N, C-alpha and C positions, 0 to 999 in steps of 0.2 A: 501347606508347605509353600515356600516362597517358589516363584519362576526363576529358574536359573541354577549355575551348579552350586553346590554345598562346599564350600572350601576345606581343604584336608585339616586336620585337628590337630594343633599344638598345646591345646590346654592340659591334657591329661600327663603328657612329658613334663610340662613347666610346672605342675602342681606336685609331681613326684619328685622331680629335681629339689624343688623347694622344702619338701618334707625330707629329703636324704641330707641336703645341706644343712638345715637347720638341726635336725638329730646327730648329726655326725660333729655338729660344733659344739654340741653338750658332751661329748664322749669323753674328752679330756677331763673335765670336771668331775664326771662320773667315775672315771677310773682313779681319781685323787681321792674322792670319798671312800670309793670302795676299798682302797688302801688303808686309809684311816681307820675305817669300820675294821678292816680284818686285823689291824694293830690294836684295836680294843677286845676283838673277840679273842684273839691269842692271848692277850695278857688275862681276861677273864676265864679262858680254859686253862691255861697253865696254873693260875692261881686255884682254881677248883680242883685240879689233879694233885696239886701240893697238899690242899686240906683233906682231901679224900686219903692221901697217904699218911698224913699225921694221925687222921681218926682211926684208920685201920692198921696202922703200923706196918704198911706194906709198901717198902720202899723199891722193893726190885718190881713190883706193879708200876710203881709211880714212875721209874726209869722206862719201863717198857712203854707206858702210855706217852710218856715225853719223847719218845723216839718215833711212835706213829704220829703223834700230833706235829712233829716237825717236819716229816715226810709229806704229810697233807699240807702243811704251810708252803712246803717248798713247791709243791705240785700248784697250787694256787697263785703264788708269786710267779712261776714261770708263764702262767697262764695271762697274769697281768701283763708281763713285760712283752707278751706276743698277743696281744688281744687283737689289735687292729688287723695284724696278719690273718689271724685265725677267722676273723668275721669276714674277710675280703673271699676266702676260699670258695664258699658256697656259691656265691654270685659269680665268681670266674668258672667255676666248673660247669653251672648251669648254663653260661652263657656261651661257653665252648663247645658243650654238648648240643644246644641248639643251633648254632651256626654251622657246626659240622654236619649235622643230620639234613638242615634245611638248605645249605649251600646260600643262605642270604646274609647279608650285610648285618651288623648289629644295629644300624638305623632301622632296618627294617622288622627288628623284634622289639620295639618299644609298643606301651599301650596307645600312644598317638597313631603310632603306622597300623598298629591292627584295626583302631577304629576307622582310619582313613580308609584301609581297605573296604569295610562295608559302606563308607559314604560313597566310595567310587561305584560301588555295587548299586546303590539307591538313586545315584545320579542317572546312571543309565536306564534305569527303571522309569524315572520320573520323565526324563527327556522325552523316552518313548511314548509314555501316556500324554504328555503336552504335546509334542509335535505331530503325532499320528493317530491318535484316538477321536472318536466320533462320539456325538453326545448320546450316552446311555447312561442316565442317573445310577442305576442300581450296579452295573458292570464298574462304572467308573467310580465309585465309592468303594466298591468292593477291591480293586485293585489300589486305590489310593491307601486303604486300609493295611492291604498286606505289604505297601512299602514302608509305611510308618512301622509295622511290627517289625521288619526286617532292621529297620535303622535303629528302633529300641532294642533289639536283639542284639546286634553288632557293639552297641554301646555298652550293654551289659556284660560282653564277653571281654571288651577291652577293661571294664572298671575290676571283672574279678581277677586279670592278669595283673591290675594295679595292686588290688588288695593282697596280693600273693606276695609281690615284692615288697610291699609296706610291712606285712607280717614278719618276713624275714629279716628285714631291717630292725624291728621292735624286738623281735627275740634274741637276737645278737645284743645289741645295746644294753638290754635291761640285766643281761648275764654279769655286766659291770658292778652290780650292785647284789644282785641274789647270790653270787658265787662266791662273795667274801663271807659268807655266812657259813661254808661248808668246812671251817677248820675243825669245828666238833665232831667227836666219832658219828653221834646222833644224826647230825643234819650232813654229813658226808656226801649222803645220796644226792644232794641238791646239785652237785656238781655233774654227777651222771644225768640228772634229769634235765638240766640246762643242755648238756651235750646230745641227748636222745633228742630234745626238741630241735636242736640245730641241725642233726642229720635229717629228723624228719621233714622239716620245712625245706631242706635242700632238695631232698628227694622230689617233695611236691612242687617246686620251683623248676627243678627239672622237666618233671612229668607236664607241668603247664607250658614250658618254653617248647617241648616236642610238640604238643597239640597245637601250639601258635604256629609252629613252623609247618605242620600239616596242614592248618587253616589257611596259611599264607599260600602254600603252592596249590592248594584245591581252588583258593580264591582266583588265582590266576587263569585257570581254565574257566571259572564261571564268567569273569568279566570278557575274557576272549570270546567265549560263546554269545552274551548279550551285545558285545560290541558288533560281531558279525550280524547277528539278528536285526540290529537296529529297530525301525518302526514297525517292523513285521511282529514284533513283541505282542503289537495289539490285535493279533490275528486270535490268539489265546491268552490274553494278557492275565485273566485269573490262572492259568496253568504255570507262566513263568514266574509270576508274583508268589504265588504258593511254594512253589519250588525253592526260590531263593529263602524265603522265610522258613522253610523247613531245613533246609541246609544250615540257615543260622542257627536255629533252635538245637540242631543236631551238634553243632560244634560249642554251642553254650552248655548244654548237658555234659559233653565230653570234658569242658575244661571247668566245670564246677564238680565232677562227680569222680571221673578217673585219677586226678591227683590224689584225692582223699584216699580212694583204694590203694594206690601206690605207698602213700607214707604209714598207712595202717600195718603194712608189712614190719615196718621198723616198731618193735617191742622192747619195754624194758622192764626188769624184774624188781625195780623200785628200789634197789641197793646199791650201792657202790660197786659191787662187784670184786671186792678187794676180799683178801684172804681173812681179815679180820671181821668183815661183816658177814661172812658165810658162818652157818651152824658149826659145821665141823672145824672151821677155824678157829672159832669162838672156844670151842672144847679143847682144842689144842693148846691154846693161849692159856686157858684155865688151868690146865692141868701142867703146864711148864711153870706157870707162877706158882702154883701150890707146891709142887715138887721141888722148885728153887726155896721157896719158903721153909718149907720142912728141913731142906738141908742145911739151911742158915740156922735153924733153931738147933740143930742136932750139934753143930759145930761148937755154938755158944753155950 
């Protein structure tokens, strides 16, 4: 580890902004292709319904199927018209929650800001080691190992935060293509699955931001303690080094495990949740179509 202060990090935020900017630039094209695919899917779906009606002589069933098909198409089309607005809800909501709970500015709740907090702690430990330590090879190597472990752990915390933001962005953008296949009654649960994924990643992002906010608040106390100790850290360097490493590892465990437990509470039945997808709704539909067909035959 070099002698001197490690500068605050700016690489993680730059990488995140580059990824977000690039993937957002692809979004209009994905929406265009999604609309084109939706048009083809609708054409195939309506053609299939017409062929089934001709083969089964079930014109009433065809009209009912058409009505439900148009309802599904309208839902998907409304989603496409407001796609960008819907995608920004989860990020805005999670940022608002994190800022209100922590009282920190948005600039303090970024991956680089989080990693820079760890760098500040490492700088304090390293300067104490460099300025006030005495030659003791075993103790010095032990303290240096703990400093490196603390730095790597804080980097892992920041990367986990970065990956969560990237995952949220990816799940949102991929919906531009996957949702267009939800026009069929058999594939309409695709829309629900995407919506559930969006809700789960939003909950996970909120949980991560809460942990980041807690970590930043605690880190302020840790840095204040280390600053007040100064070179006296060397009186028990193993203790202070192990304390900072353990606190960083605990924060890493929290940001890795707790958000997964939070989003696990969001479950899906794997269906669209609509009347026609439920078994009782299917029975009602079949009974209505059958009764109408028998009535039409009686009249004819």
